[in-house]
N, C-alpha and C positions, 0 to 999 in steps of 0.2 A: 505495500499499499505506500501512496506519496504523500505525502503530508506537504509539502513543497505550498501546494494550490489550496489548504486545511488549516494554515497557520493563519490566527486572525490576532490583532489585539483584544485587549480587553474593552477598550474605547468604541471598537467596532461592535463587540457581542451587544456591548451597553443600547448602543445605537438601533440595532439591528436588532434584539434579541430575537422576537416573535418572525423576524424573515430566518433566522440562525437554524431556530429550531425544528421551523417547520420543514428544512432543507436537510438539517440532520436526520430525522426522524423521517421522513418521506422517501430519501435515498440509501437509507441505511448508511450515513457516511458519519466518518469522525472526526475531528477540529482540535487542531490543537489552538490555544490562547495563551495568548502571552502578555506579562505586566513588566514594562522597564525594559522590553526590550529580549526579556527571559521568558522562556517556555514555561509556563505555571501550572496547567490542568487541560486533561481532554473533555473534549463534550462529545461523548457516542448516545448513535440510536439506542436504546431499552435491548432489543431484540439481537446485536451485534454482542452490548455487553455479556446475555446470557449468553449468549451461545461460545465466548471466548472462556466464560467461568467454567462452564462445562467440559470445554477442550483441556482448558488446565488441570480439574477435575482428574478426567483422562492420561492427562499425561503424569497427572503424580498416581495414579493405579498404576499405570505402568512401570513407573520408575521404584515403585516400590516392588513390585514380583520381578525385576531385573535384580533389587537389591536380594529380597529373600531366596532367586535362585541362586544368586552365586555363596551367600552364605550356606544353602543348601536346608534351609524352613521352608520346609515344604512337606505334604503327604503326597506317598504315590495315591493315581486315579482311584486304584481301584479299592484302596482304604479310604479313602474320601465318601466314596457313593456307598461303599459297607457302612461306615457312620454315619450316615443319611438316611439311610434305610432303617438302622437299628432307632433314629431317634422318630422317626418317622412309626414305628413299631410302638415306642414306648409312649409317643402321643394318643396311640388308637389305644391303647391298650388303657391310658388315666381319662381316657373321653368317655372309653363304658363304663370303670369305677363308677365315675361320675353320675352318669345317666342311669347305673342300675340302684 
């Protein structure tokens, strides 16, 4: 993404707030707002922000998975499914006991 066309001073935002917000929302843009010539904040469409947060969450999960694999901190797949089946059976038994 090129920010060169989306950099605006805070004075522009103050005088064109409605227009800027409409443009950012309709075009799913991201704008950099400067103050005293220095980038200070990002103005971003909420949908783009949510997508970014979801992507970051997935990357964190992936990083944790890689870390766990390197540390050999995982269970074999067959053991995992065996544990899940056991928990399902325990749940079914406890549910039947409650209903009885």
